[in-house]
FITOR-214213 format. One record per residue (C-alpha): chain; z, y, x; residue number from 1. Coordinates in steps of 0.05 Angstrom, whole numbers. Layout:
{chain: A, w: Z, v: Y, u: X, n: NUM}
...
//
This chain:
{chain: A, w: 1804, v: -284, u: 1055, n: 1}
{chain: A, w: 1757, v: -278, u: 995, n: 2}
{chain: A, w: 1699, v: -254, u: 1038, n: 3}
{chain: A, w: 1709, v: -311, u: 1087, n: 4}
{chain: A, w: 1707, v: -361, u: 1030, n: 5}
{chain: A, w: 1643, v: -331, u: 1002, n: 6}
{chain: A, w: 1610, v: -335, u: 1070, n: 7}
{chain: A, w: 1629, v: -408, u: 1077, n: 8}
{chain: A, w: 1604, v: -425, u: 1008, n: 9}
{chain: A, w: 1538, v: -389, u: 1019, n: 10}
{chain: A, w: 1528, v: -425, u: 1085, n: 11}
{chain: A, w: 1543, v: -491, u: 1051, n: 12}
{chain: A, w: 1493, v: -474, u: 996, n: 13}
{chain: A, w: 1439, v: -459, u: 1047, n: 14}
{chain: A, w: 1453, v: -522, u: 1085, n: 15}
{chain: A, w: 1449, v: -564, u: 1022, n: 16}
{chain: A, w: 1384, v: -530, u: 1002, n: 17}
{chain: A, w: 1353, v: -544, u: 1070, n: 18}
{chain: A, w: 1375, v: -617, u: 1063, n: 19}
{chain: A, w: 1339, v: -622, u: 996, n: 20}
{chain: A, w: 1404, v: -625, u: 957, n: 21}
{chain: A, w: 1388, v: -572, u: 904, n: 22}
{chain: A, w: 1443, v: -592, u: 856, n: 23}
{chain: A, w: 1495, v: -589, u: 911, n: 24}
{chain: A, w: 1470, v: -521, u: 932, n: 25}
{chain: A, w: 1476, v: -497, u: 860, n: 26}
{chain: A, w: 1549, v: -521, u: 857, n: 27}
{chain: A, w: 1566, v: -480, u: 919, n: 28}
{chain: A, w: 1531, v: -419, u: 889, n: 29}
{chain: A, w: 1569, v: -426, u: 823, n: 30}
{chain: A, w: 1633, v: -430, u: 864, n: 31}
{chain: A, w: 1613, v: -365, u: 898, n: 32}
{chain: A, w: 1607, v: -331, u: 830, n: 33}
{chain: A, w: 1676, v: -356, u: 810, n: 34}
{chain: A, w: 1704, v: -321, u: 871, n: 35}
{chain: A, w: 1657, v: -261, u: 871, n: 36}
{chain: A, w: 1621, v: -254, u: 803, n: 37}
{chain: A, w: 1576, v: -197, u: 827, n: 38}
{chain: A, w: 1550, v: -228, u: 891, n: 39}
{chain: A, w: 1476, v: -210, u: 890, n: 40}
{chain: A, w: 1456, v: -265, u: 939, n: 41}
{chain: A, w: 1485, v: -320, u: 897, n: 42}
{chain: A, w: 1459, v: -290, u: 833, n: 43}
{chain: A, w: 1389, v: -284, u: 862, n: 44}
{chain: A, w: 1389, v: -356, u: 889, n: 45}
{chain: A, w: 1411, v: -383, u: 822, n: 46}
{chain: A, w: 1359, v: -340, u: 787, n: 47}
{chain: A, w: 1304, v: -369, u: 831, n: 48}
{chain: A, w: 1330, v: -439, u: 814, n: 49}
{chain: A, w: 1326, v: -422, u: 740, n: 50}
{chain: A, w: 1255, v: -397, u: 749, n: 51}
{chain: A, w: 1236, v: -462, u: 782, n: 52}
{chain: A, w: 1263, v: -498, u: 722, n: 53}
{chain: A, w: 1224, v: -452, u: 674, n: 54}
{chain: A, w: 1288, v: -423, u: 646, n: 55}
{chain: A, w: 1264, v: -352, u: 641, n: 56}
{chain: A, w: 1322, v: -327, u: 599, n: 57}
{chain: A, w: 1376, v: -351, u: 648, n: 58}
{chain: A, w: 1335, v: -326, u: 707, n: 59}
{chain: A, w: 1328, v: -257, u: 676, n: 60}
{chain: A, w: 1403, v: -253, u: 662, n: 61}
{chain: A, w: 1420, v: -272, u: 733, n: 62}
{chain: A, w: 1371, v: -224, u: 764, n: 63}
{chain: A, w: 1396, v: -167, u: 720, n: 64}
{chain: A, w: 1467, v: -180, u: 744, n: 65}
{chain: A, w: 1442, v: -181, u: 816, n: 66}
{chain: A, w: 1406, v: -115, u: 807, n: 67}
{chain: A, w: 1469, v: -84, u: 776, n: 68}
{chain: A, w: 1505, v: -103, u: 841, n: 69}
{chain: A, w: 1447, v: -83, u: 887, n: 70}
{chain: A, w: 1399, v: -36, u: 851, n: 71}
{chain: A, w: 1361, v: -14, u: 914, n: 72}
{chain: A, w: 1334, v: -84, u: 931, n: 73}
{chain: A, w: 1260, v: -84, u: 908, n: 74}
{chain: A, w: 1255, v: -160, u: 913, n: 75}
{chain: A, w: 1308, v: -168, u: 859, n: 76}
{chain: A, w: 1265, v: -126, u: 813, n: 77}
{chain: A, w: 1204, v: -168, u: 832, n: 78}
{chain: A, w: 1242, v: -232, u: 814, n: 79}
{chain: A, w: 1263, v: -201, u: 748, n: 80}
{chain: A, w: 1190, v: -185, u: 734, n: 81}
{chain: A, w: 1173, v: -259, u: 746, n: 82}
{chain: A, w: 1226, v: -280, u: 695, n: 83}
{chain: A, w: 1199, v: -232, u: 643, n: 84}
{chain: A, w: 1128, v: -256, u: 657, n: 85}
{chain: A, w: 1152, v: -327, u: 644, n: 86}
{chain: A, w: 1182, v: -302, u: 579, n: 87}
{chain: A, w: 1116, v: -266, u: 563, n: 88}
{chain: A, w: 1153, v: -201, u: 554, n: 89}
{chain: A, w: 1101, v: -152, u: 580, n: 90}
{chain: A, w: 1142, v: -89, u: 568, n: 91}
{chain: A, w: 1202, v: -116, u: 606, n: 92}
{chain: A, w: 1157, v: -142, u: 662, n: 93}
{chain: A, w: 1126, v: -73, u: 669, n: 94}
{chain: A, w: 1195, v: -40, u: 671, n: 95}
{chain: A, w: 1217, v: -88, u: 725, n: 96}
{chain: A, w: 1155, v: -75, u: 768, n: 97}
{chain: A, w: 1164, v: -1, u: 759, n: 98}
{chain: A, w: 1236, v: -11, u: 782, n: 99}
{chain: A, w: 1210, v: -40, u: 847, n: 100}
{chain: A, w: 1160, v: 17, u: 855, n: 101}
{chain: A, w: 1215, v: 68, u: 842, n: 102}
{chain: A, w: 1245, v: 43, u: 906, n: 103}
{chain: A, w: 1180, v: 36, u: 945, n: 104}
{chain: A, w: 1114, v: 62, u: 916, n: 105}
{chain: A, w: 1077, v: 25, u: 971, n: 106}
{chain: A, w: 1106, v: -43, u: 953, n: 107}
{chain: A, w: 1043, v: -85, u: 958, n: 108}
{chain: A, w: 1060, v: -142, u: 911, n: 109}
{chain: A, w: 1090, v: -95, u: 859, n: 110}
{chain: A, w: 1023, v: -59, u: 855, n: 111}
{chain: A, w: 986, v: -126, u: 852, n: 112}
{chain: A, w: 1030, v: -152, u: 795, n: 113}
{chain: A, w: 1026, v: -87, u: 757, n: 114}
{chain: A, w: 950, v: -87, u: 764, n: 115}
{chain: A, w: 948, v: -159, u: 738, n: 116}
{chain: A, w: 994, v: -140, u: 680, n: 117}
{chain: A, w: 949, v: -82, u: 659, n: 118}
{chain: A, w: 889, v: -128, u: 665, n: 119}
{chain: A, w: 921, v: -182, u: 621, n: 120}
{chain: A, w: 936, v: -128, u: 570, n: 121}
{chain: A, w: 864, v: -103, u: 569, n: 122}
{chain: A, w: 882, v: -36, u: 600, n: 123}
{chain: A, w: 823, v: -30, u: 646, n: 124}
{chain: A, w: 835, v: 42, u: 668, n: 125}
{chain: A, w: 906, v: 30, u: 692, n: 126}
{chain: A, w: 888, v: -37, u: 722, n: 127}
{chain: A, w: 833, v: -3, u: 763, n: 128}
{chain: A, w: 882, v: 52, u: 784, n: 129}
{chain: A, w: 931, v: 0, u: 810, n: 130}
{chain: A, w: 878, v: -43, u: 842, n: 131}
{chain: A, w: 853, v: 20, u: 878, n: 132}
{chain: A, w: 923, v: 29, u: 907, n: 133}
{chain: A, w: 922, v: -44, u: 929, n: 134}
{chain: A, w: 855, v: -35, u: 965, n: 135}
{chain: A, w: 881, v: 27, u: 1000, n: 136}
{chain: A, w: 943, v: -9, u: 1025, n: 137}
{chain: A, w: 903, v: -70, u: 1046, n: 138}
{chain: A, w: 867, v: -27, u: 1098, n: 139}
{chain: A, w: 926, v: -39, u: 1145, n: 140}
{chain: A, w: 934, v: -113, u: 1131, n: 141}
{chain: A, w: 905, v: -176, u: 1161, n: 142}
{chain: A, w: 855, v: -195, u: 1107, n: 143}
{chain: A, w: 831, v: -260, u: 1139, n: 144}
{chain: A, w: 871, v: -306, u: 1095, n: 145}
{chain: A, w: 827, v: -334, u: 1038, n: 146}
{chain: A, w: 879, v: -319, u: 984, n: 147}
{chain: A, w: 884, v: -246, u: 1003, n: 148}
{chain: A, w: 809, v: -240, u: 1012, n: 149}
{chain: A, w: 797, v: -267, u: 942, n: 150}
{chain: A, w: 850, v: -220, u: 914, n: 151}
{chain: A, w: 817, v: -159, u: 946, n: 152}
{chain: A, w: 748, v: -181, u: 923, n: 153}
{chain: A, w: 774, v: -184, u: 852, n: 154}
{chain: A, w: 807, v: -116, u: 860, n: 155}
{chain: A, w: 741, v: -86, u: 884, n: 156}
{chain: A, w: 704, v: -117, u: 824, n: 157}
{chain: A, w: 753, v: -87, u: 774, n: 158}
{chain: A, w: 751, v: -18, u: 807, n: 159}
{chain: A, w: 675, v: -18, u: 809, n: 160}
{chain: A, w: 668, v: -42, u: 737, n: 161}
{chain: A, w: 715, v: 13, u: 714, n: 162}
{chain: A, w: 677, v: 65, u: 755, n: 163}
{chain: A, w: 611, v: 43, u: 725, n: 164}
{chain: A, w: 639, v: 45, u: 655, n: 165}
{chain: A, w: 665, v: 115, u: 666, n: 166}
{chain: A, w: 599, v: 137, u: 697, n: 167}
{chain: A, w: 559, v: 110, u: 638, n: 168}
{chain: A, w: 604, v: 143, u: 588, n: 169}
{chain: A, w: 604, v: 210, u: 623, n: 170}
{chain: A, w: 529, v: 209, u: 637, n: 171}
{chain: A, w: 515, v: 199, u: 564, n: 172}
{chain: A, w: 561, v: 255, u: 543, n: 173}
{chain: A, w: 534, v: 303, u: 595, n: 174}
{chain: A, w: 460, v: 288, u: 584, n: 175}
{chain: A, w: 448, v: 347, u: 539, n: 176}
{chain: A, w: 486, v: 397, u: 581, n: 177}
{chain: A, w: 452, v: 374, u: 645, n: 178}
{chain: A, w: 384, v: 374, u: 614, n: 179}
{chain: A, w: 391, v: 448, u: 597, n: 180}
{chain: A, w: 401, v: 467, u: 670, n: 181}
{chain: A, w: 345, v: 465, u: 723, n: 182}
{chain: A, w: 353, v: 410, u: 775, n: 183}
{chain: A, w: 364, v: 457, u: 834, n: 184}
{chain: A, w: 418, v: 494, u: 796, n: 185}
{chain: A, w: 458, v: 431, u: 782, n: 186}
{chain: A, w: 450, v: 396, u: 850, n: 187}
{chain: A, w: 521, v: 411, u: 872, n: 188}
{chain: A, w: 550, v: 390, u: 805, n: 189}
{chain: A, w: 510, v: 325, u: 806, n: 190}
{chain: A, w: 534, v: 311, u: 876, n: 191}
{chain: A, w: 605, v: 324, u: 854, n: 192}
{chain: A, w: 598, v: 275, u: 797, n: 193}
{chain: A, w: 568, v: 222, u: 844, n: 194}
{chain: A, w: 627, v: 230, u: 890, n: 195}
{chain: A, w: 676, v: 224, u: 832, n: 196}
{chain: A, w: 641, v: 168, u: 795, n: 197}
{chain: A, w: 599, v: 130, u: 846, n: 198}
{chain: A, w: 637, v: 136, u: 911, n: 199}
{chain: A, w: 585, v: 180, u: 944, n: 200}
{chain: A, w: 610, v: 204, u: 1012, n: 201}
{chain: A, w: 619, v: 278, u: 1027, n: 202}
{chain: A, w: 584, v: 295, u: 1092, n: 203}
{chain: A, w: 602, v: 353, u: 1138, n: 204}
{chain: A, w: 565, v: 390, u: 1193, n: 205}
{chain: A, w: 567, v: 357, u: 1261, n: 206}
{chain: A, w: 536, v: 405, u: 1310, n: 207}
{chain: A, w: 521, v: 386, u: 1381, n: 208}
{chain: A, w: 514, v: 459, u: 1399, n: 209}
{chain: A, w: 534, v: 523, u: 1364, n: 210}
{chain: A, w: 572, v: 517, u: 1298, n: 211}
{chain: A, w: 571, v: 576, u: 1251, n: 212}
{chain: A, w: 633, v: 573, u: 1206, n: 213}
{chain: A, w: 639, v: 581, u: 1131, n: 214}
{chain: A, w: 567, v: 562, u: 1114, n: 215}
{chain: A, w: 557, v: 512, u: 1057, n: 216}
{chain: A, w: 546, v: 441, u: 1083, n: 217}
{chain: A, w: 484, v: 433, u: 1039, n: 218}
{chain: A, w: 443, v: 370, u: 1051, n: 219}
{chain: A, w: 377, v: 394, u: 1021, n: 220}
{chain: A, w: 369, v: 468, u: 1008, n: 221}
{chain: A, w: 343, v: 491, u: 940, n: 222}
{chain: A, w: 271, v: 514, u: 942, n: 223}
{chain: A, w: 292, v: 580, u: 913, n: 224}
{chain: A, w: 316, v: 600, u: 983, n: 225}
{chain: A, w: 244, v: 595, u: 1008, n: 226}
{chain: A, w: 197, v: 636, u: 965, n: 227}
{chain: A, w: 142, v: 627, u: 1018, n: 228}
{chain: A, w: 143, v: 551, u: 1013, n: 229}
{chain: A, w: 83, v: 547, u: 966, n: 230}
{chain: A, w: 41, v: 585, u: 1016, n: 231}
{chain: A, w: 50, v: 531, u: 1069, n: 232}
{chain: A, w: 41, v: 475, u: 1018, n: 233}
{chain: A, w: -26, v: 506, u: 999, n: 234}
{chain: A, w: -50, v: 495, u: 1070, n: 235}
{chain: A, w: -32, v: 420, u: 1070, n: 236}
{chain: A, w: -103, v: 395, u: 1067, n: 237}
{chain: A, w: -127, v: 439, u: 1125, n: 238}
{chain: A, w: -65, v: 422, u: 1167, n: 239}
{chain: A, w: -73, v: 348, u: 1154, n: 240}
{chain: A, w: -147, v: 352, u: 1173, n: 241}
{chain: A, w: -130, v: 384, u: 1240, n: 242}
{chain: A, w: -79, v: 330, u: 1254, n: 243}
{chain: A, w: -127, v: 274, u: 1236, n: 244}
{chain: A, w: -181, v: 304, u: 1280, n: 245}
{chain: A, w: -131, v: 308, u: 1337, n: 246}
{chain: A, w: -113, v: 234, u: 1328, n: 247}
{chain: A, w: -185, v: 212, u: 1322, n: 248}
{chain: A, w: -201, v: 246, u: 1388, n: 249}
{chain: A, w: -146, v: 212, u: 1428, n: 250}
{chain: A, w: -84, v: 252, u: 1411, n: 251}
{chain: A, w: -79, v: 288, u: 1478, n: 252}
{chain: A, w: -13, v: 326, u: 1480, n: 253}
{chain: A, w: 27, v: 276, u: 1441, n: 254}
{chain: A, w: 93, v: 260, u: 1475, n: 255}
{chain: A, w: 153, v: 215, u: 1458, n: 256}
{chain: A, w: 202, v: 256, u: 1417, n: 257}
{chain: A, w: 261, v: 222, u: 1451, n: 258}
{chain: A, w: 257, v: 228, u: 1527, n: 259}
{chain: A, w: 324, v: 225, u: 1563, n: 260}
{chain: A, w: 329, v: 235, u: 1639, n: 261}
{chain: A, w: 333, v: 172, u: 1681, n: 262}
{chain: A, w: 404, v: 148, u: 1690, n: 263}
{chain: A, w: 425, v: 167, u: 1619, n: 264}
{chain: A, w: 472, v: 113, u: 1592, n: 265}
{chain: A, w: 446, v: 68, u: 1536, n: 266}
{chain: A, w: 456, v: 95, u: 1466, n: 267}
{chain: A, w: 429, v: 87, u: 1395, n: 268}
{chain: A, w: 365, v: 120, u: 1421, n: 269}
{chain: A, w: 350, v: 65, u: 1471, n: 270}
{chain: A, w: 293, v: 34, u: 1431, n: 271}
{chain: A, w: 259, v: 102, u: 1420, n: 272}
{chain: A, w: 272, v: 132, u: 1489, n: 273}
{chain: A, w: 204, v: 149, u: 1520, n: 274}
{chain: A, w: 170, v: 110, u: 1464, n: 275}
{chain: A, w: 107, v: 131, u: 1427, n: 276}
{chain: A, w: 136, v: 99, u: 1364, n: 277}
{chain: A, w: 165, v: 168, u: 1349, n: 278}
{chain: A, w: 117, v: 219, u: 1378, n: 279}
{chain: A, w: 111, v: 294, u: 1374, n: 280}
{chain: A, w: 55, v: 345, u: 1383, n: 281}
{chain: A, w: 89, v: 412, u: 1397, n: 282}
{chain: A, w: 58, v: 477, u: 1374, n: 283}
{chain: A, w: 122, v: 515, u: 1390, n: 284}
{chain: A, w: 178, v: 486, u: 1432, n: 285}
{chain: A, w: 245, v: 520, u: 1441, n: 286}
{chain: A, w: 217, v: 587, u: 1422, n: 287}
{chain: A, w: 155, v: 583, u: 1466, n: 288}
{chain: A, w: 86, v: 580, u: 1434, n: 289}
{chain: A, w: 42, v: 525, u: 1462, n: 290}
{chain: A, w: -23, v: 563, u: 1467, n: 291}
{chain: A, w: -66, v: 503, u: 1481, n: 292}
{chain: A, w: -38, v: 464, u: 1422, n: 293}
{chain: A, w: -44, v: 524, u: 1376, n: 294}
{chain: A, w: -117, v: 534, u: 1398, n: 295}
{chain: A, w: -130, v: 460, u: 1384, n: 296}
{chain: A, w: -100, v: 468, u: 1313, n: 297}
{chain: A, w: -114, v: 541, u: 1295, n: 298}
{chain: A, w: -105, v: 536, u: 1219, n: 299}
{chain: A, w: -38, v: 501, u: 1228, n: 300}
{chain: A, w: -15, v: 552, u: 1279, n: 301}
{chain: A, w: -36, v: 610, u: 1235, n: 302}
{chain: A, w: 0, v: 580, u: 1175, n: 303}
{chain: A, w: 64, v: 571, u: 1215, n: 304}
{chain: A, w: 61, v: 640, u: 1248, n: 305}
{chain: A, w: 57, v: 673, u: 1180, n: 306}
{chain: A, w: 125, v: 645, u: 1160, n: 307}
{chain: A, w: 195, v: 674, u: 1172, n: 308}
{chain: A, w: 210, v: 626, u: 1229, n: 309}
{chain: A, w: 277, v: 621, u: 1265, n: 310}
{chain: A, w: 270, v: 670, u: 1323, n: 311}
{chain: A, w: 317, v: 659, u: 1381, n: 312}
{chain: A, w: 283, v: 670, u: 1449, n: 313}
{chain: A, w: 283, v: 607, u: 1491, n: 314}
{chain: A, w: 310, v: 565, u: 1434, n: 315}
{chain: A, w: 273, v: 574, u: 1368, n: 316}
{chain: A, w: 227, v: 564, u: 1333, n: 317}
{chain: A, w: 204, v: 494, u: 1345, n: 318}
{chain: A, w: 144, v: 468, u: 1306, n: 319}
{chain: A, w: 109, v: 402, u: 1315, n: 320}
{chain: A, w: 73, v: 344, u: 1284, n: 321}
{chain: A, w: 122, v: 286, u: 1279, n: 322}
{chain: A, w: 90, v: 217, u: 1280, n: 323}
{chain: A, w: 130, v: 156, u: 1261, n: 324}
{chain: A, w: 94, v: 92, u: 1276, n: 325}
{chain: A, w: 95, v: 29, u: 1232, n: 326}
{chain: A, w: 160, v: -9, u: 1226, n: 327}
{chain: A, w: 200, v: 45, u: 1263, n: 328}
{chain: A, w: 267, v: 72, u: 1243, n: 329}
{chain: A, w: 301, v: 135, u: 1268, n: 330}
{chain: A, w: 376, v: 120, u: 1271, n: 331}
{chain: A, w: 428, v: 164, u: 1236, n: 332}
{chain: A, w: 441, v: 226, u: 1277, n: 333}
{chain: A, w: 459, v: 300, u: 1273, n: 334}
{chain: A, w: 428, v: 362, u: 1302, n: 335}
{chain: A, w: 447, v: 421, u: 1346, n: 336}
{chain: A, w: 466, v: 481, u: 1303, n: 337}
{chain: A, w: 475, v: 496, u: 1229, n: 338}
{chain: A, w: 445, v: 565, u: 1237, n: 339}
{chain: A, w: 376, v: 538, u: 1222, n: 340}
{chain: A, w: 339, v: 501, u: 1167, n: 341}
{chain: A, w: 291, v: 445, u: 1184, n: 342}
{chain: A, w: 228, v: 444, u: 1141, n: 343}
{chain: A, w: 186, v: 382, u: 1129, n: 344}
{chain: A, w: 115, v: 386, u: 1103, n: 345}
{chain: A, w: 91, v: 314, u: 1092, n: 346}
{chain: A, w: 19, v: 301, u: 1113, n: 347}
{chain: A, w: 9, v: 226, u: 1117, n: 348}
{chain: A, w: 58, v: 184, u: 1077, n: 349}
{chain: A, w: 45, v: 110, u: 1065, n: 350}
{chain: A, w: 89, v: 68, u: 1020, n: 351}
{chain: A, w: 157, v: 42, u: 1044, n: 352}
{chain: A, w: 177, v: 106, u: 1079, n: 353}
{chain: A, w: 242, v: 144, u: 1066, n: 354}
{chain: A, w: 288, v: 199, u: 1090, n: 355}
{chain: A, w: 363, v: 207, u: 1080, n: 356}
{chain: A, w: 405, v: 268, u: 1091, n: 357}
{chain: A, w: 480, v: 257, u: 1078, n: 358}
{chain: A, w: 486, v: 224, u: 1010, n: 359}
{chain: A, w: 416, v: 238, u: 984, n: 360}
{chain: A, w: 353, v: 197, u: 999, n: 361}
{chain: A, w: 284, v: 224, u: 985, n: 362}
{chain: A, w: 213, v: 198, u: 991, n: 363}
{chain: A, w: 164, v: 244, u: 1026, n: 364}
{chain: A, w: 106, v: 266, u: 981, n: 365}
{chain: A, w: 43, v: 293, u: 1013, n: 366}
{chain: A, w: 41, v: 369, u: 1005, n: 367}
{chain: A, w: 112, v: 377, u: 979, n: 368}
{chain: A, w: 156, v: 413, u: 1030, n: 369}
{chain: A, w: 231, v: 414, u: 1032, n: 370}
{chain: A, w: 286, v: 443, u: 1075, n: 371}
{chain: A, w: 350, v: 410, u: 1100, n: 372}
{chain: A, w: 409, v: 419, u: 1147, n: 373}
{chain: A, w: 399, v: 372, u: 1205, n: 374}
{chain: A, w: 472, v: 378, u: 1228, n: 375}
{chain: A, w: 488, v: 333, u: 1168, n: 376}
{chain: A, w: 477, v: 260, u: 1186, n: 377}
{chain: A, w: 405, v: 240, u: 1171, n: 378}
{chain: A, w: 357, v: 184, u: 1185, n: 379}
{chain: A, w: 285, v: 165, u: 1172, n: 380}
{chain: A, w: 244, v: 101, u: 1167, n: 381}
{chain: A, w: 173, v: 77, u: 1163, n: 382}
{chain: A, w: 173, v: 4, u: 1140, n: 383}
{chain: A, w: 98, v: 5, u: 1126, n: 384}
{chain: A, w: 39, v: -19, u: 1168, n: 385}
{chain: A, w: 11, v: 51, u: 1174, n: 386}
{chain: A, w: 27, v: 117, u: 1210, n: 387}
{chain: A, w: 72, v: 169, u: 1177, n: 388}
{chain: A, w: 61, v: 242, u: 1196, n: 389}
{chain: A, w: 101, v: 304, u: 1179, n: 390}
{chain: A, w: 96, v: 377, u: 1202, n: 391}
{chain: A, w: 165, v: 400, u: 1222, n: 392}
{chain: A, w: 189, v: 471, u: 1238, n: 393}
{chain: A, w: 253, v: 511, u: 1233, n: 394}
{chain: A, w: 272, v: 574, u: 1197, n: 395}
{chain: A, w: 340, v: 608, u: 1192, n: 396}
{chain: A, w: 397, v: 583, u: 1149, n: 397}
{chain: A, w: 388, v: 619, u: 1083, n: 398}
{chain: A, w: 463, v: 627, u: 1074, n: 399}
{chain: A, w: 466, v: 673, u: 1135, n: 400}
{chain: A, w: 451, v: 747, u: 1128, n: 401}
{chain: A, w: 398, v: 784, u: 1167, n: 402}
{chain: A, w: 454, v: 819, u: 1205, n: 403}
{chain: A, w: 486, v: 753, u: 1224, n: 404}
{chain: A, w: 419, v: 726, u: 1250, n: 405}
{chain: A, w: 410, v: 790, u: 1290, n: 406}
{chain: A, w: 480, v: 785, u: 1320, n: 407}
{chain: A, w: 466, v: 712, u: 1338, n: 408}
{chain: A, w: 403, v: 732, u: 1376, n: 409}
{chain: A, w: 443, v: 786, u: 1412, n: 410}
{chain: A, w: 495, v: 733, u: 1431, n: 411}
{chain: A, w: 443, v: 687, u: 1461, n: 412}
{chain: A, w: 412, v: 744, u: 1499, n: 413}
{chain: A, w: 480, v: 765, u: 1527, n: 414}
{chain: A, w: 498, v: 693, u: 1544, n: 415}
{chain: A, w: 432, v: 682, u: 1582, n: 416}
{chain: A, w: 440, v: 748, u: 1619, n: 417}
{chain: A, w: 512, v: 734, u: 1639, n: 418}
{chain: A, w: 496, v: 684, u: 1693, n: 419}
{chain: A, w: 546, v: 636, u: 1663, n: 420}
{chain: A, w: 497, v: 590, u: 1627, n: 421}
{chain: A, w: 449, v: 539, u: 1657, n: 422}
{chain: A, w: 374, v: 549, u: 1652, n: 423}
{chain: A, w: 376, v: 517, u: 1583, n: 424}
{chain: A, w: 430, v: 484, u: 1542, n: 425}
{chain: A, w: 409, v: 456, u: 1475, n: 426}
{chain: A, w: 441, v: 495, u: 1419, n: 427}
{chain: A, w: 476, v: 548, u: 1462, n: 428}
//
């Protein structure tokens, strides 16, 4: 009998509220409490009415009674937090919001209100922590509404400001310790700090052919792995002279670097496919020495032949002049196998050129060689009005042992002899 009466009174209260009769609705709700003093629905509705009238103390009392009757309802905790915010009781507001989060850590508005509370109190670190949670949860929401878009923009600003502040503080504190360590020896630590403090992405190997497990996914290899590098750098002037002579006499032998068979579907390579904008002059190609090209550029060929090149019959080494024409960009891409290292020796480098591997961008400098793992996403650009030219060749991955390289060559030989591989598959 009592339950039926409560239901009738609640329905009457709702009907009165819909009709705009707020006082009448309140009378019905008060009657509910006379019959059932712990009814959370009536307590919550009266609490909301008190909030509307800026009576924070009464609202808080009503919401507390509602929570006592129904402690697992997060919205009751959220309403209690509103009442404490109205009363400017930050500690009680925080406790209420944490009550909601104790029920559901992914409660979106509880995280928003807690972030705002920390921000009002000048607690930037905890505000940024909560705003980060809000940004993560927003990934699954429709963010087209202006209000939500503005909220998330503010969240991003707070997170970035806190990250910059932390980065500045840490950089200052670590300056002495970092300065005492050579740049190559601290590359991994510096990358770690950039990921932690600046949001740098961690890139992994993406091989389109053979993947060799357990090798470090290093973007640019330290020079210490290549003690011979100075010897090829010392030949820069002679190598560049042979390239310039080749170009001045017509550039016979230059071919588009990207040349897909007819019928290949469109891809990111469409603009460069069969285009001279990215051209190559091959001295070695897939392990085969181009005798005519090497005779045309004898000093370059001799300098390359003296190096510990990647040796895989029918596959490596490859060595070529890479020509990137003005206002040309090579899109982000990854290579075939992480068992090799790609070496660049810059020969002609105008302004406004750049090269990115993973999270690190470098500017080519004439005569300064470097090695990188091309199975980590990389891209290049020439935004100048002049030609850019680089000598490119491959050597083995320095993290592999001589025995591993030898076994790999044996594998390729066995695979080719088996009759189960086509004439040539890139990377196999």
